[in-house]
C-alpha positions in Angstrom: -14.7 -48.5 47.2 -13.4 -48.6 43.6 -16.6 -48.9 41.6 -15.1 -48.9 38.1 -12.0 -48.0 36.1 -12.0 -46.3 32.7 -8.8 -46.6 30.8 -6.9 -47.8 27.7 -6.5 -51.5 27.1 -2.8 -52.3 27.1 -3.0 -56.1 27.2 -5.8 -58.6 27.4 -5.8 -62.4 27.9 -8.8 -64.6 28.7 -8.3 -64.1 32.4 -6.3 -60.9 32.8 -6.6 -57.3 31.7 -4.1 -54.4 32.0 -5.7 -51.0 31.8 -3.6 -47.8 31.7 -5.1 -44.8 33.5 -3.1 -41.6 33.8 0.2 -43.4 33.2 -0.6 -46.2 35.7 -1.2 -49.8 34.6 -3.9 -51.6 36.6 -3.9 -55.4 36.5 -7.5 -56.8 36.6 -8.5 -60.4 37.0 -11.5 -61.0 34.7 -13.8 -63.9 33.8 -13.9 -65.2 30.2 -17.3 -63.6 29.8 -15.7 -60.2 30.3 -12.8 -61.0 28.0 -15.2 -61.9 25.2 -17.1 -58.6 25.6 -14.2 -56.1 25.6 -12.0 -55.1 22.7 -8.2 -55.7 22.5 -7.5 -52.0 22.0 -9.1 -48.7 22.8 -10.7 -47.2 25.9 -13.1 -49.2 28.1 -15.0 -49.0 31.3 -14.7 -51.9 33.6 -16.7 -52.5 36.8 -14.5 -53.6 39.7 -14.4 -55.4 43.0 -11.3 -54.9 45.1 -9.9 -57.5 47.6 -7.3 -56.5 50.1 -5.5 -59.1 52.2 -2.4 -59.0 54.3 -0.2 -60.2 51.5 -1.9 -58.9 48.4 -4.4 -56.5 46.7 -6.4 -57.9 43.8 -8.8 -56.1 41.5 -11.5 -58.2 39.8 -13.0 -56.6 36.7 -16.3 -57.1 34.8 -17.7 -55.8 31.6 -21.2 -55.4 33.0 -22.9 -54.6 36.3 -24.8 -58.0 36.1 -21.5 -59.9 36.1 -20.2 -58.0 39.1 -23.5 -58.5 40.9 -23.5 -62.2 40.4 -19.8 -62.4 41.4 -20.7 -60.7 44.7 -23.6 -63.1 45.2 -21.3 -66.1 44.6 -18.9 -64.8 47.2 -21.7 -64.9 49.8 -21.9 -68.7 49.3 -20.0 -70.7 51.9 -16.8 -72.1 50.5 -16.6 -69.9 47.4 -13.8 -67.4 47.2 -13.0 -64.8 44.5 -11.0 -67.1 42.4 -13.7 -69.8 42.4 -16.4 -67.2 41.6 -14.4 -66.0 38.6 -14.0 -69.6 37.4 -17.8 -70.1 37.7 -18.5 -66.9 35.7 -16.0 -68.1 33.1 -17.7 -71.4 32.7 -21.2 -70.1 31.9 -23.3 -67.0 31.2 -24.9 -64.9 33.8 -28.4 -65.7 32.5 -27.7 -69.5 32.4 -26.3 -69.5 36.0 -29.4 -67.5 37.2 -31.7 -69.9 35.3 -30.1 -72.9 36.8 -30.3 -71.5 40.4 -34.0 -70.4 40.0 -35.0 -73.8 38.6 -32.8 -75.8 41.0 -30.9 -77.4 38.2 -27.8 -78.6 40.0 -26.7 -80.7 37.0 -26.4 -77.6 34.8 -24.2 -76.0 37.4 -22.1 -79.2 37.8 -21.1 -78.8 34.1 -19.1 -75.7 35.1 -15.4 -76.5 35.8 -14.7 -76.6 39.5 -18.3 -77.0 40.5 -19.1 -80.3 42.1 -22.4 -81.7 43.3 -22.1 -80.3 46.8 -21.0 -76.8 45.6 -23.9 -76.7 43.0 -26.4 -77.6 45.7 -25.0 -75.0 48.1 -25.2 -72.3 45.4 -28.8 -73.1 44.7 -29.7 -73.3 48.4 -28.0 -70.0 49.4 -28.7 -67.9 46.3 -32.2 -69.0 45.2 -34.0 -66.2 47.1 -31.6 -63.5 46.1 -31.5 -64.4 42.4 -35.3 -64.7 42.2 -35.5 -61.2 43.6 -33.1 -59.6 41.1 -34.5 -61.7 38.2 -38.2 -61.1 38.9 -38.5 -58.2 36.5 -36.7 -60.0 33.6 -37.7 -63.7 33.5 -35.9 -65.8 31.0 -37.1 -69.1 29.6 -34.9 -72.0 28.9 -35.3 -71.4 25.2 -34.3 -67.7 25.6 -31.2 -68.7 27.6 -30.3 -71.3 25.0 -30.7 -68.9 22.1 -28.6 -66.3 23.8 -25.8 -68.9 24.4 -25.9 -70.0 20.8 -25.7 -66.4 19.6 -22.7 -65.8 21.9 -20.9 -69.0 20.7 -21.5 -68.0 17.0 -20.1 -64.6 17.5 -17.0 -66.0 19.2 -16.6 -68.5 16.3 -16.7 -65.6 13.7 -14.2 -63.6 15.8 -11.9 -66.6 15.8 -12.2 -66.6 12.0 -10.9 -63.1 11.8 -14.1 -61.0 11.9 -14.2 -57.9 14.1 -16.4 -58.3 17.2 -18.9 -55.6 16.2 -19.1 -57.0 12.6 -19.5 -60.6 14.0 -22.4 -59.4 16.3 -24.2 -57.6 13.5 -23.9 -60.5 11.1 -25.1 -63.1 13.7 -28.0 -60.9 14.7 -29.1 -60.4 11.1 -28.8 -64.1 10.5 -30.9 -64.8 13.6 -33.6 -62.4 12.4 -33.6 -64.2 9.0 -33.7 -67.8 10.4 -36.1 -67.1 13.3 -35.3 -70.5 14.7 -31.8 -71.7 15.6 -31.0 -75.4 15.8 -27.3 -75.3 16.6 -24.2 -73.2 16.5 -22.8 -74.8 13.4 -25.9 -74.0 11.2 -26.0 -70.4 12.6 -22.3 -69.9 11.8 -22.7 -71.5 8.3 -25.6 -69.1 7.5 -23.8 -66.1 8.9 -20.8 -66.8 6.7 -23.0 -66.3 3.6 -23.2 -62.6 4.4 -20.6 -60.5 2.5 -19.0 -58.1 4.9 
């Protein structure tokens, strides 16, 4: 099994990544969550899951083990294939999906593009036991999950304004420490922009 690929980023889009390794370009299909985490240039390590069918070979890539683990769990749900699993991961964070499953919050899952009521209920029914097991050591409250999502959105907002990703993360984290409480993304970004970087 191909566990990971380490190579140079040649091209990156929100859903695709081309990595060059020893003169060979590998096309990886990635979720938005991975696209947001990896740089547009330089060398990266991507965790992988390979699918081989009669007519094609597809490599799915992930920035973290947690993303790949959840991808594999989603594949075990009846009716969810690799493309659907990638879409689900693109529509929310790993922590938010886990939280929704553990707390049987079907409505939260239904907000993800491509997830209807029946699919959301099936995800909860079939994954609740598995996700409880892997999440037992690191419980996350609704407030923690919300704060993490707000921080991620603020970082992406700064990146879209021209900040480098590492700079944006540092500025947002400093702002969070200063504010202690976060009401919304707009106020977090506004405060973060006051830093001179």
